[in-house]
TORKOL-367871 format. One record per residue: x, y, z of N, C-alpha, C, CB in turn. Coordinates in steps of 0.02 Angstrom, whole numbers, padded with zeros to 5 digits, always signed. Glycine has a CB too. Layout:
XYZXYZXYZXYZ ...
// end
This chain:
-00070+01128+00264-00103+01045+00280-00055+01007+00324-00112+00993+00204 -00098+00950+00360-00045+00924+00430+00000+00876+00359-00102+00853+00524 +00058+00868+00394+00103+00797+00347+00062+00726+00348+00191+00774+00390 +00016+00739+00327-00006+00652+00322+00053+00628+00277-00094+00631+00277 +00060+00559+00281+00080+00510+00250+00058+00474+00215+00097+00485+00273 +00074+00469+00153+00033+00427+00093+00082+00376+00048-00003+00486+00036 +00058+00329+00042+00097+00273-00003+00057+00273-00045+00113+00200+00020 +00095+00298-00113+00032+00298-00167+00053+00234-00230+00025+00393-00211 +00031+00198-00246+00033+00147-00290+00005+00135-00344+00024+00108-00268 +00068+00134-00405+00034+00146-00476+00098+00110-00521+00016+00242-00497 +00089+00124-00578+00158+00150-00601+00187+00190-00635+00181+00125-00620 +00240+00184-00590+00281+00252-00577+00348+00242-00622+00302+00264-00489 +00340+00248-00676+00380+00239-00753+00391+00312-00779+00330+00191-00818 +00385+00358-00769+00390+00429-00798+00456+00421-00789+00354+00495-00764 +00517+00392-00762+00574+00402-00794+00617+00382-00835+00595+00408-00771 +00567+00301-00832+00606+00278-00884+00570+00273-00943+00634+00220-00870 +00490+00321-00945+00489+00335-00999+00482+00386-01039+00466+00311-01009 +00506+00445-00989+00499+00512-00994+00445+00529-01006+00533+00539-01030 +00401+00509-01013+00313+00515-00998+00271+00530-00929+00283+00449-01014 +00253+00602-00921+00254+00601-00869+00159+00612-00846+00312+00653-00852 +00156+00531-00809+00078+00504-00803+00070+00553-00745+00060+00410-00783 +00008+00519-00747-00049+00563-00691-00035+00542-00606-00147+00533-00711 +00014+00481-00603+00028+00481-00558+00094+00518-00512+00020+00433-00563 +00140+00521-00577+00189+00569-00568+00182+00649-00560+00225+00559-00617 +00114+00665-00584+00093+00706-00592+00047+00752-00519+00066+00682-00647 -00005+00708-00497-00022+00708-00438+00028+00695-00368-00067+00666-00444 +00084+00648-00384+00118+00632-00332+00141+00707-00308+00175+00579-00349 +00171+00754-00366+00220+00808-00368+00176+00860-00334+00250+00828-00444 +00129+00863-00353+00059+00913-00314+00056+00916-00257-00011+00896-00322 +00060+00814-00232+00029+00840-00149+00086+00850-00120-00018+00783-00097 +00160+00836-00144+00212+00854-00099+00229+00921-00076+00264+00833-00123 +00209+00946-00143+00214+01036-00140+00160+01064-00089+00195+01077-00224 +00113+01025-00062+00083+01035-00010+00067+01007+00062+00049+01040-00031 +00142+01001+00063+00171+00955+00123+00150+00887+00150+00167+00990+00177 +00132+00873+00084+00104+00790+00102+00171+00749+00098+00040+00753+00036 +00183+00694+00134+00235+00666+00120+00215+00593+00105+00283+00677+00171 +00256+00591+00055+00222+00524-00009+00298+00484-00039+00167+00576-00104 +00281+00412-00033+00305+00364-00043+00257+00328-00128+00301+00327+00033 +00292+00352-00171+00272+00319-00241+00302+00249-00243+00301+00364-00306 +00263+00194-00267+00289+00133-00293+00249+00103-00325+00312+00092-00252 +00274+00094-00399+00336+00042-00394+00362+00077-00480+00308-00069-00383 +00431+00086-00489+00446+00100-00529+00483+00035-00566+00472+00153-00513 +00487-00018-00560+00518-00077-00586+00476-00091-00646+00521-00137-00535 +00515-00100-00688+00496-00111-00759+00451-00177-00772+00562-00116-00801 +00496-00234-00742+00459-00286-00754+00383-00305-00699+00514-00339-00752 +00335-00317-00732+00262-00307-00705+00264-00349-00649+00200-00326-00755 +00314-00411-00636+00294-00446-00602+00326-00429-00535+00299-00504-00628 +00392-00392-00539+00457-00374-00502+00401-00289-00469+00554-00361-00575 +00372-00285-00521+00336-00234-00489+00273-00233-00447+00325-00200-00530 +00242-00264-00480+00180-00317-00400+00220-00331-00341+00147-00418-00421 +00267-00374-00350+00283-00388-00265+00339-00345-00236+00308-00470-00250 +00369-00280-00283+00379-00197-00253+00304-00182-00211+00391-00127-00333 +00257-00178-00253+00194-00139-00238+00185-00182-00170+00123-00141-00302 +00168-00248-00135+00140-00287-00114+00207-00276-00048+00122-00354-00165 +00261-00293-00062+00321-00272+00005+00320-00214+00042+00393-00265-00018 +00311-00153-00015+00311-00095+00028+00260-00078+00064+00323-00047-00001 +00189-00099+00042+00123-00096+00065+00133-00104+00128+00075-00141+00039 +00164-00175+00133+00170-00225+00213+00226-00202+00243+00181-00315+00208 +00268-00159+00227+00343-00133+00251+00295-00094+00290+00410-00091+00194 +00273-00020+00247+00246+00030+00286+00175+00049+00313+00261+00072+00258 +00150-00019+00321+00089-00040+00353+00081+00015+00421+00096-00128+00376 +00133+00031+00457+00121+00050+00526+00157+00143+00520+00171-00018+00589 +00145+00155+00455+00196+00245+00430+00157+00273+00408+00261+00257+00371 +00078+00241+00363+00073+00293+00323-00016+00280+00357+00103+00285+00227 -00027+00350+00333-00125+00382+00361-00183+00350+00295-00134+00511+00354 -00128+00356+00234-00179+00329+00171-00140+00310+00130-00229+00378+00134 -00159+00239+00077-00151+00230+00021-00203+00232-00035-00125+00186+00025 -00142+00272-00079-00172+00296-00160-00167+00238-00207-00124+00363-00200 -00220+00203-00222-00200+00129-00280-00217+00203-00348-00290+00020-00280 -00188+00179-00417-00208+00191-00466-00248+00124-00491-00156+00217-00502 -00297+00132-00522-00332+00082-00544-00358+00082-00596-00368+00069-00514 -00357+00034-00653-00358+00030-00708-00394-00028-00733-00303+00038-00726 -00421-00026-00800-00452-00104-00818-00429-00140-00856-00509-00109-00842 -00368-00126-00862-00364-00197-00886-00296-00229-00847-00357-00200-00977 -00233-00261-00855-00213-00309-00845-00179-00275-00776-00178-00343-00903 -00182-00219-00754-00157-00179-00678-00227-00171-00647-00113-00090-00687 -00288-00180-00661-00341-00213-00607-00329-00252-00557-00383-00248-00633 -00288-00306-00582-00269-00356-00531-00238-00352-00459-00229-00389-00561 -00174-00289-00501-00121-00293-00433-00177-00230-00395-00009-00262-00450 -00215-00183-00398-00252-00156-00358-00284-00185-00317-00281-00126-00379 -00318-00257-00353-00369-00304-00296-00309-00344-00258-00436-00372-00341 -00246-00353-00279-00213-00391-00230-00190-00325-00153-00136-00432-00279 -00192-00268-00183-00153-00227-00125-00212-00202-00076-00105-00155-00157 -00258-00203-00123-00342-00177-00085-00336-00230-00007-00438-00213-00157 -00327-00308-00038-00331-00369+00008-00306-00341+00060-00295-00435-00011 -00222-00315+00055-00178-00326+00089-00196-00254+00129-00110-00344+00052 -00214-00202+00122-00237-00145+00173-00301-00168+00192-00243-00067+00142 -00357-00182+00172-00393-00218+00204-00360-00278+00273-00426-00247+00146 -00335-00335+00258-00291-00354+00326-00263-00319+00357-00246-00389+00323 -00236-00262+00346-00205-00230+00393-00230-00151+00420-00141-00231+00369 -00302-00155+00390-00345-00104+00424-00317-00026+00390-00333-00111+00516 -00291-00038+00335-00259+00011+00308-00329+00064+00278-00203-00023+00250 -00324+00142+00283-00357+00170+00241-00329+00184+00145-00367+00229+00284 -00356+00123+00096-00342+00134+00042-00412+00181-00004-00320+00064+00021 -00386+00200-00043-00412+00256-00080-00406+00229-00161-00366+00331-00061 -00450+00193-00180-00433+00177-00275-00445+00245-00315-00499+00109-00318 -00409+00244-00345-00411+00319-00377-00422+00293-00474-00313+00374-00353 -00510+00303-00481-00523+00251-00542-00476+00272-00613-00615+00255-00563 -00452+00266-00635-00408+00276-00707-00428+00251-00758-00347+00252-00710 -00463+00186-00748-00451+00149-00825-00524+00174-00863-00444+00044-00820 -00531+00182-00930-00587+00201-00945-00649+00134-00976-00567+00257-00994 -00597+00080-00948-00661+00018-00953-00668-00019-00884-00641-00048-01015 -00663+00019-00841-00682+00001-00781-00732-00012-00783-00675+00034-00738 -00825+00015-00800-00874-00008-00797-00907-00070-00838-00897+00037-00802 -00862-00078-00886-00846-00174-00900-00833-00215-00845-00776-00194-00945 -00790-00204-00823-00744-00228-00769-00791-00251-00687-00685-00157-00757 -00837-00193-00689-00887-00192-00607-00939-00250-00653-00942-00084-00570 -00948-00256-00712-01007-00317-00743-00970-00393-00748-01037-00292-00839 -00902-00389-00763-00875-00441-00783-00834-00487-00731-00839-00419-00834 -00823-00448-00674-00778-00463-00606-00812-00440-00560-00707-00432-00597 -00870-00444-00533-00918-00427-00503-00866-00436-00412-00994-00482-00529 -00858-00507-00419-00831-00514-00343-00754-00472-00338-00818-00609-00322 -00723-00484-00394-00643-00444-00377-00694-00376-00356-00567-00429-00467 -00737-00347-00390-00751-00266-00370-00756-00243-00322-00795-00240-00385 -00803-00295-00292-00854-00291-00232-00776-00249-00193-00898-00388-00191 -00734-00325-00167-00691-00337-00129-00648-00254-00133-00653-00408-00154 -00648-00236-00190-00589-00181-00188-00647-00116-00165-00537-00168-00280 -00690-00117-00202-00701-00040-00190-00769-00034-00111-00740+00001-00285 -00805-00076-00139-00847-00091-00064-00799-00086+00004-00881-00176-00063 -00740-00111+00026-00709-00091+00075-00646-00034+00086-00696-00144+00092 -00660+00005+00010-00584+00053+00032-00647+00123+00056-00502+00081-00066 -00607+00167+00086-00609+00224+00117-00643+00272+00072-00543+00243+00138 -00599+00281+00023-00657+00321-00034-00619+00296-00087-00668+00418-00037 -00676+00289-00146-00668+00286-00220-00658+00343-00233-00719+00260-00261 -00618+00383-00274-00613+00422-00316-00606+00403-00401-00567+00452-00290 -00663+00453-00414-00660+00477-00492-00629+00511-00546-00691+00501-00499 -00594+00502-00564-00580+00584-00602-00627+00633-00644-00527+00578-00653 -00691+00551-00672-00742+00602-00710-00808+00561-00683-00733+00608-00810 -00847+00610-00724-00913+00589-00678-00934+00546-00741-00978+00659-00646 -00893+00512-00803-00941+00474-00816-00900+00402-00770-00959+00472-00907 -00857+00415-00761-00841+00354-00696-00896+00348-00632-00760+00376-00654 -00900+00397-00616-00932+00428-00520-01015+00390-00559-00935+00573-00489 -01042+00411-00604-01120+00374-00634-01113+00309-00660-01157+00415-00700 -01053+00263-00670-01070+00197-00683-01041+00170-00621-01044+00167-00750 -00998+00191-00570-00992+00164-00520-01061+00158-00436-00929+00198-00514 -01094+00220-00450-01153+00215-00444-01220+00180-00448-01153+00238-00458 -01194+00176-00513-01261+00121-00539-01256+00043-00498-01252+00101-00642 -01169+00036-00512-01176-00024-00472-01177-00028-00401-01131-00062-00488 -01203+00033-00374-01202+00051-00299-01117+00037-00276-01263-00006-00252 -01079+00091-00288-01026+00094-00274-00991+00176-00258-01002+00057-00324 -01014+00196-00217-00999+00269-00201-00918+00295-00218-01015+00279-00118 -00939+00333-00242-00872+00375-00258-00871+00457-00238-00859+00371-00342 -00792+00484-00252-00775+00564-00254-00763+00583-00317-00714+00588-00213 -00802+00645-00354-00764+00652-00401-00738+00701-00381-00785+00651-00459 -00672+00678-00427-00608+00749-00397-00566+00722-00487-00529+00721-00275 -00577+00791-00515-00546+00777-00602-00462+00779-00582-00573+00860-00676 -00470+00731-00662-00377+00733-00663-00358+00807-00664-00335+00695-00743 -00305+00843-00638-00304+00901-00637-00222+00914-00649-00339+00927-00574 -00210+00986-00691-00158+01023-00700-00135+01081-00674-00159+01031-00745 -00043+01119-00669-00057+01181-00623-00049+01219-00699+00005+01204-00544 -00123+01262-00686-00125+01287-00734-00067+01349-00778-00180+01301-00720 -00030+01372-00738+00016+01422-00749+00054+01388-00787+00048+01453-00695 +00067+01331-00799+00115+01303-00857+00088+01288-00917+00148+01243-00841 +00053+01336-00922+00019+01290-00996-00014+01365-01012-00055+01201-00982 +00035+01395-01081+00034+01434-01109-00028+01433-01179+00101+01437-01115 -00085+01493-01150-00099+01483-01201-00093+01512-01287-00136+01480-01179 -00120+01491-01334-00105+01524-01401-00172+01509-01442-00033+01492-01439 -00189+01578-01467-00250+01586-01509-00238+01585-01566-00285+01636-01501 -00266+01560-01609-00236+01512-01661-00323+01551-01707-00221+01397-01630 -00311+01589-01742-00319+01631-01788-00348+01599-01875-00247+01665-01785 -00301+01584-01882-00304+01535-01959-00258+01478-01949-00274+01579-02036 -00333+01424-01935-00326+01364-01942-00297+01310-02003-00376+01356-01931 -00233+01287-01981-00227+01234-02055-00224+01179-02033-00165+01239-02106 -00241+01139-02062-00219+01052-02084-00157+01024-02041-00189+01046-02175 -00131+01030-01969-00096+01026-01935-00126+00988-01886-00073+01077-01924 -00107+00927-01880-00142+00880-01824-00080+00857-01782-00187+00809-01858 -00105+00862-01691-00073+00841-01660-00101+00776-01622-00054+00889-01632 -00071+00711-01598-00088+00675-01568-00038+00658-01519-00110+00636-01602 -00059+00655-01466-00017+00641-01387-00044+00587-01350-00023+00706-01331 -00007+00535-01363-00028+00479-01320+00005+00422-01320-00086+00460-01331 +00019+00378-01275+00039+00299-01294+00008+00269-01344+00027+00253-01242 +00094+00247-01368+00059+00203-01427+00025+00133-01391+00126+00177-01490 -00030+00113-01393-00060+00048-01365-00125+00051-01424-00085+00050-01268 -00164-00002-01437-00206-00030-01464-00262-00010-01465-00206-00073-01451 -00284-00019-01384-00319+00031-01366-00337+00100-01395-00298+00038-01323 -00303+00140-01375-00282+00211-01402-00306+00224-01478-00199+00219-01399 -00298+00164-01524-00311+00159-01575-00281+00220-01618-00374+00147-01573 -00217+00219-01625-00157+00247-01660-00163+00266-01746-00098+00191-01650 -00181+00203-01753-00197+00188-01843-00246+00234-01870-00232+00109-01864 -00298+00250-01832-00341+00280-01853-00314+00353-01867-00393+00272-01810 -00287+00376-01840-00245+00454-01842-00215+00454-01919-00167+00462-01774 -00176+00412-01952-00183+00381-02015-00198+00383-02072-00201+00356-02014 -00248+00355-02060-00319+00345-02099-00359+00398-02111-00362+00303-02067 -00367+00446-02054-00390+00521-02055-00337+00559-02085-00405+00552-01983 -00274+00558-02077-00228+00610-02129-00251+00591-02221-00123+00587-02111 -00231+00525-02214-00248+00499-02285-00314+00529-02324-00258+00421-02279 -00366+00547-02292-00432+00572-02305-00417+00631-02331-00478+00576-02250 -00408+00668-02265-00396+00749-02266-00339+00779-02305-00384+00774-02196 -00298+00732-02337-00251+00756-02409-00299+00745-02460-00174+00707-02429 -00334+00727-02448-00380+00727-02523-00406+00797-02521-00453+00666-02528 -00416+00843-02477-00454+00897-02491-00376+00953-02459-00546+00896-02443 -00350+00932-02414-00265+00975-02397-00219+00930-02418-00240+00993-02307 -00195+00932-02476-00127+00886-02497-00074+00932-02430-00091+00901-02611 -00072+00981-02404-00034+00999-02367-00035+00972-02295-00038+01055-02374 -00067+00924-02272-00096+00930-02220-00036+00888-02206-00170+00915-02208 -00028+00900-02108+00033+00847-02065+00006+00840-02013+00110+00871-02046 +00043+00783-01982+00003+00753-01917+00062+00734-01881-00054+00686-01928 +00090+00753-01806+00145+00723-01762+00111+00680-01708+00190+00780-01727 +00151+00631-01703+00125+00590-01664+00178+00597-01601+00114+00518-01698 +00136+00599-01523+00216+00617-01486+00158+00543-01435+00249+00740-01435 +00203+00521-01401+00204+00461-01326+00262+00398-01358+00096+00409-01304 +00278+00372-01304+00293+00297-01292+00258+00246-01339+00272+00279-01221 +00329+00210-01357+00293+00159-01389+00289+00074-01351+00329+00159-01461 +00232+00064-01334+00216+00023-01293+00188-00065-01312+00170+00064-01262 +00166-00059-01377+00140-00128-01407+00161-00111-01490+00041-00143-01392 +00129-00184-01515+00140-00182-01587+00085-00126-01615+00127-00262-01622 +00065-00085-01587+00032-00038-01631+00084+00028-01673-00026-00004-01579 +00107+00042-01633+00173+00091-01647+00195+00062-01728+00250+00075-01576 +00209+00013-01746+00247-00023-01787+00185-00030-01848+00279-00097-01747 +00138-00050-01828+00070-00059-01881+00041+00005-01893+00007-00107-01852 +00053+00070-01864+00046+00143-01857+00092+00163-01923+00074+00176-01777 +00163+00144-01914+00223+00158-01959+00213+00132-02027+00286+00126-01930 +00170+00083-02014+00210+00039-02060+00122+00055-02141+00230-00080-02004 +00072+00073-02089+00010+00105-02142+00040+00172-02163-00077+00121-02101 +00081+00194-02122+00094+00261-02142+00150+00261-02218+00131+00302-02068 +00177+00201-02205+00207+00193-02276+00172+00170-02339+00256+00151-02272 +00135+00131-02307+00092+00089-02362+00062+00140-02381+00042+00028-02343 +00033+00206-02350-00001+00252-02417+00036+00318-02412-00094+00268-02412 +00118+00316-02426+00156+00329-02446+00167+00404-02401+00147+00317-02513 +00148+00407-02336+00132+00469-02299+00175+00473-02278+00087+00480-02257 +00256+00457-02263+00302+00455-02218+00329+00534-02212+00355+00400-02238 +00319+00584-02260+00356+00628-02260+00307+00689-02232+00390+00632-02326 +00230+00661-02224+00170+00697-02169+00170+00697-02106+00109+00674-02171 +00187+00620-02099+00192+00609-02008+00253+00595-01988+00149+00548-01974 +00268+00635-01912+00302+00643-01885+00319+00581-01832+00288+00696-01874 +00339+00556-01799+00346+00515-01735+00375+00533-01694+00368+00464-01737 +00393+00581-01653+00437+00583-01603+00449+00543-01539+00429+00633-01589 +00435+00496-01535+00441+00452-01463+00414+00501-01382+00542+00429-01456 +00433+00481-01358+00429+00517-01286+00437+00588-01287+00483+00491-01238 +00416+00637-01278+00435+00713-01256+00432+00711-01200+00397+00771-01275 +00470+00767-01175+00448+00798-01082+00376+00820-01120+00513+00891-01028 +00345+00858-01053+00297+00896-01059+00322+00974-01092+00265+00895-00989 +00378+00979-01083+00395+01053-01087+00412+01059-01183+00478+01075-01023 +00442+01015-01185+00460+01001-01264+00401+00968-01309+00526+00948-01268 +00331+00943-01284+00276+00928-01345+00239+00997-01326+00218+00844-01340 +00238+01015-01266+00218+01101-01278+00259+01136-01320+00221+01147-01214 +00296+01141-01310+00343+01201-01368+00304+01157-01441+00470+01192-01364 +00304+01095-01448+00289+01055-01518+00240+01081-01538+00278+00982-01519 +00191+01092-01466+00107+01105-01487+00088+01179-01526+00058+01107-01409 +00152+01214-01527+00134+01285-01538+00143+01281-01615+00183+01346-01495 +00146+01236-01624+00163+01210-01732+00092+01195-01730+00233+01115-01769 +00042+01169-01698-00017+01099-01744-00059+01161-01713-00036+00982-01711 -00135+01146-01748-00185+01188-01728-00239+01170-01702-00201+01218-01767 -00240+01104-01730-00286+01031-01702-00273+00984-01673-00311+00995-01737 -00290+00951-01610-00260+00882-01580-00335+00841-01578-00216+00893-01489 -00283+00786-01613-00342+00742-01624-00339+00656-01574-00341+00729-01718 -00374+00654-01555-00392+00588-01478-00439+00551-01543-00461+00627-01371 -00395+00477-01535-00433+00431-01594-00453+00366-01531-00365+00399-01681 -00441+00366-01473-00462+00322-01423-00495+00292-01422-00472+00331-01386 -00522+00211-01435-00592+00176-01425-00618+00170-01360-00593+00108-01449 -00568+00175-01305-00583+00194-01221-00570+00242-01197-00557+00161-01176 -00595+00278-01154-00571+00330-01131-00603+00346-01054-00583+00380-01183 -00554+00376-00999-00588+00408-00945-00568+00478-00945-00575+00377-00879 -00539+00530-00936-00538+00599-00929-00482+00595-00938-00560+00636-00875 -00436+00593-00995-00350+00594-01018-00308+00668-00992-00342+00592-01117 -00274+00669-00976-00233+00720-00945-00206+00765-01016-00166+00681-00895 -00190+00720-01073-00159+00737-01118-00211+00790-01158-00133+00676-01152 -00285+00768-01167-00349+00830-01194-00351+00859-01135-00436+00804-01222 -00331+00868-01080-00368+00925-01041-00272+01005-01071-00383+00884-00904 -00241+00956-01068-00178+00992-01060-00197+01067-01144-00090+00911-01072 -00221+00986-01195-00231+01016-01246-00247+01085-01264-00262+00987-01264 -00305+01062-01215-00366+01143-01195-00345+01174-01182-00417+01159-01148 -00281+01172-01141-00272+01220-01106-00213+01281-01162-00242+01185-01028 -00194+01224-01179-00144+01261-01245-00167+01283-01306-00092+01217-01273 -00254+01295-01301-00273+01330-01359-00292+01286-01423-00217+01374-01376 -00262+01219-01429-00293+01183-01497-00352+01159-01487-00255+01126-01526 -00391+01148-01557-00460+01133-01562-00454+01052-01529-00492+01142-01650 -00484+01034-01516-00476+00960-01492-00558+00931-01543-00480+00952-01378 -00545+00861-01584-00580+00830-01612-00579+00771-01600-00576+00841-01659 -00617+00728-01540-00616+00635-01511-00685+00621-01527-00600+00611-01413 -00641+00546-01513-00684+00500-01526-00748+00509-01467-00645+00430-01527 -00812+00478-01461-00836+00486-01443-00868+00435-01372-00849+00506-01489 -00807+00423-01356-00805+00380-01316-00793+00384-01238-00768+00349-01342 -00819+00327-01204-00793+00332-01113-00832+00400-01093-00685+00345-01096 -00778+00439-01048-00790+00480-00993-00772+00567-01085-00706+00457-00890 -00761+00549-01119-00754+00607-01168-00820+00654-01160-00748+00578-01249 -00853+00620-01192-00929+00667-01179-00935+00703-01122-00995+00624-01173 -00902+00673-01062-00908+00717-00995-00857+00763-00990-00905+00677-00931 -00814+00779-01045-00768+00804-01042-00799+00844-01093-00708+00771-01045 -00788+00848-01151-00810+00877-01219-00890+00897-01213-00798+00819-01283 -00909+00961-01202-00965+00983-01250-00958+00977-01297-00986+01032-01254 -00984+00944-01349-00970+00937-01429-01009+01003-01462-01006+00855-01463 -00968+01028-01492-00985+01099-01549-00995+01152-01496-01069+01094-01607 -00958+01160-01438-00967+01197-01377-00890+01199-01396-01005+01164-01298 -00833+01152-01347-00766+01156-01326-00750+01113-01364-00745+01149-01259 -00765+01072-01410-00743+01038-01452-00766+00998-01495-00715+01018-01433 -00752+00930-01535-00800+00902-01573-00792+00832-01555-00795+00918-01645 -00841+00783-01542-00867+00710-01555-00874+00676-01607-00917+00702-01537 -00853+00643-01611-00838+00595-01685-00881+00498-01674-00717+00583-01690 -00896+00473-01695-00898+00392-01672-00837+00374-01660-00926+00339-01725 -00828+00312-01638-00738+00294-01638-00737+00262-01699-00701+00238-01572 -00671+00246-01722-00676+00203-01780-00691+00235-01836-00720+00153-01774 -00737+00308-01845-00756+00331-01891-00704+00370-01950-00800+00364-01861 -00659+00346-01985-00643+00396-02026-00664+00453-02034-00645+00381-02066 -00717+00426-02106-00766+00481-02124-00786+00544-02073-00828+00445-02137 -00812+00536-02008-00833+00601-01955-00790+00620-01928-00877+00594-01902 -00710+00600-01931-00655+00629-01891-00652+00695-01938-00579+00579-01885 -00628+00644-02012-00609+00714-02045-00655+00765-02071-00571+00703-02099 -00712+00746-02090-00762+00794-02103-00760+00858-02046-00831+00753-02102 -00749+00846-01959-00752+00871-01939-00695+00927-01920-00776+00841-01919 -00637+00879-01943-00575+00923-01925-00586+00977-02001-00483+00865-01919 -00604+00966-02049-00614+01010-02125-00675+01078-02079-00671+00939-02215 -00717+01051-02043-00751+01108-02040-00724+01158-01969-00830+01085-02040 -00678+01144-01956-00622+01169-01896-00600+01223-01952-00547+01101-01862 -00547+01179-01979-00521+01223-02033-00557+01267-02072-00495+01191-02073 -00617+01265-02104-00667+01287-02139-00687+01358-02081-00729+01219-02153 -00687+01363-02032-00711+01408-01968-00779+01409-01958-00693+01481-01973 -00782+01343-01934-00886+01326-01960-00886+01348-01846-00930+01165-02010 -00800+01307-01823-00843+01335-01754-00768+01365-01725-00894+01259-01690 -00782+01418-01733-00731+01482-01735-00700+01475-01643-00788+01578-01758 -00750+01467-01601-00744+01487-01510-00725+01422-01477-00827+01516-01467 -00730+01362-01539-00701+01296-01495-00638+01301-01443-00677+01241-01548 -00599+01333-01461-00525+01339-01423-00535+01387-01377-00460+01361-01468 -00547+01450-01356-00586+01486-01316-00624+01449-01269-00624+01523-01350 -00674+01397-01295-00717+01364-01240-00681+01332-01195-00764+01317-01265 -00633+01286-01245-00583+01254-01226-00531+01266-01169-00559+01251-01272 -00518+01322-01182-00471+01340-01135-00511+01356-01052-00433+01409-01170 -00557+01384-01065-00600+01405-01022-00630+01348-00967-00651+01436-01063 -00639+01292-01002-00637+01225-00961-00604+01206-00927-00637+01183-00980 -00531+01215-00945-00466+01191-00934-00439+01215-00886-00427+01199-00981 -00470+01287-00858-00457+01318-00823-00492+01295-00750-00467+01373-00852 -00547+01243-00759-00575+01239-00707-00528+01169-00704-00658+01246-00703 -00503+01141-00713-00433+01080-00681-00385+01112-00658-00390+01029-00733 -00389+01170-00643-00304+01195-00603-00318+01179-00543-00274+01285-00601 -00252+01162-00528-00242+01140-00464-00251+01180-00392-00185+01121-00469 -00250+01231-00428-00279+01281-00361-00338+01268-00342-00285+01356-00372 -00392+01242-00378-00452+01223-00385-00475+01188-00338-00460+01195-00435 -00433+01116-00389-00470+01039-00367-00421+01013-00279-00445+00959-00456 -00341+01065-00264-00317+01023-00221-00380+01041-00149-00225+01041-00209 -00428+01066-00162-00464+01057-00099-00506+01003-00091-00502+01109-00087 -00523+00987-00149-00547+00915-00144-00523+00865-00103-00543+00889-00198 -00445+00852-00125-00396+00811-00101-00398+00820-00017-00324+00831-00138 -00388+00881-00009-00367+00907+00049-00443+00883+00106-00348+00999+00035 -00501+00875+00088-00539+00857+00116-00536+00791+00118-00583+00880+00101 -00530+00763+00079-00523+00678+00088-00452+00644+00118-00532+00642+00010 -00414+00676+00119-00344+00660+00158-00344+00716+00221-00267+00673+00100 -00389+00713+00254-00390+00768+00320-00370+00707+00383-00490+00816+00336 
// end
């Protein structure tokens, strides 16, 4: 590839949180392909981070070929809007990467801002067919480029004797509904008293303390481990001790953590929200249940333990292989040529 220069705008907080985010993963992979990247911003304070994004976009306006913008559906939607305005003013080619699982609602609730961002973009990149479909419905064209992993980093472990050992990997945020994991564990213990749960991820809002308090209320402290943030290598090592990966979120796109779990050989049980039915083929490479439904998720887990779906893990690994960077990278090359 030629040495294209890219400014990548997003929450580059991996060093602070020790949690490798999509911006860190993609920027590292592009750099290995000889793209020249400037990644902004790593400022912890949201206002200062926004100002840093604006400043660097203006400063580098004549020194970059493309601007990538991680675009979410919550408060960070507005920094994408502001950076898009700056890019439009300076005639910069900018590419929103549609990260937010609730972006379809943003398109409906903020049509003017959405049109400003997405109609003037050089390309819109959707990491899931879920968002590609939603954007097409609102007449915004997008290119589907899946979230990616370097598959060689993921050792598949075949699990022949599934035990009630649950793993949860996500940021502690209300929209990811971590308290559901505790409620499911409580129900699961009625059938399997030895059941355990490990929850991995940074503590970003009050949902962490709510989850801890719920575990204490149900006397589950000895059955739940909160690790905080782990490096990718450490949580992969931790995953070898567990058999079932649960995804409890109320909103979602195509989370890297679920793709990683599929690659590692865990059986996936997830809420059926957002992009999840586009990622998981129900009863083929994972199980999907209604959001907030403790009973459904618990039953799905029991079905897995009892061997009702013996090939889910193998099929999930096969699907994860389609997300390998060595396959996905050519789609990026085509856009960034």
